[in-house]
N, C-alpha and C positions, 0 to 999 in steps of 0.2 A: 614394170618392175619383175613380172614373171620371167621375162626373157634373161633380164640381168641376174636374177637368182639362178636360173639355170646354168649360165655362164659360171657363176662362182662356184656352184655345186660340182661342177665338172673339175674344178680345180682341187676342191677338197670337199668330198661328199659327207664327211664327219662333222662339218662346222655348221653351228647355227647362225647362218648369215642374216637372218631376219632380226635377230636380237642382239648380235655382237656389235659393239661400238668401239673395238680397240684392234681391228685387224691388223694395221701396221704395228701400233703400239706394243702389241703382245706378240708380234713376229708370226701371225698367223698367215699373212701374204708377205713373200719375200720379193726380190727384185725380178726374179724370172715369173713370178705369178703377175706382177704388174706389167710387165712387156706383154704377156699373153692377154691380159685383160685390155690393155690399149688396143691391141690388135684386133681382139674379138668385138670391142666397142665399135670401132671403126667399121668393121665388116657387119655386124648386125643392125647397128643403129645409124650407120653412115654419118658418124660424129668422128672428127679428127680432135684428138687431145693435145693441144700445144704443150711444150715442155714445162711452161710455167704453171700449169695446172696440174703436173704430176707431184704433189705435195701430200703429206700424211693426211691432212684434213679431208682432202677429197677422196681417200681411199680407205678410211678408217671403218667405214660401214656401208652397207648396200644403200641406206638412204642417201648418205653423203655421195656415193657414186650416182645414184639415180638423179639427184639434184644437180650434179655436175652435168651429166648427159642432157638432162632438159635445159639447163642454162645455154650449154653450148649449141644445142640444136636450134634455140631461138635466135643465135647470132647470125 
């Protein structure tokens, strides 16, 4: 989770990613951020995120992102 939080903080250093659960809903992350996240997750975690997984529920919080990464890395 620490690596994921570091990636998120590079995007927006002023956001409390450990406690926010509305990153997409509140507009904290935009489409450019999502593209960056998908690329960074692939690079850092060696996890490819298929298009059908790019939904708000998977990107609304660091915990949701972490759960998606874990689930996809198990596949």
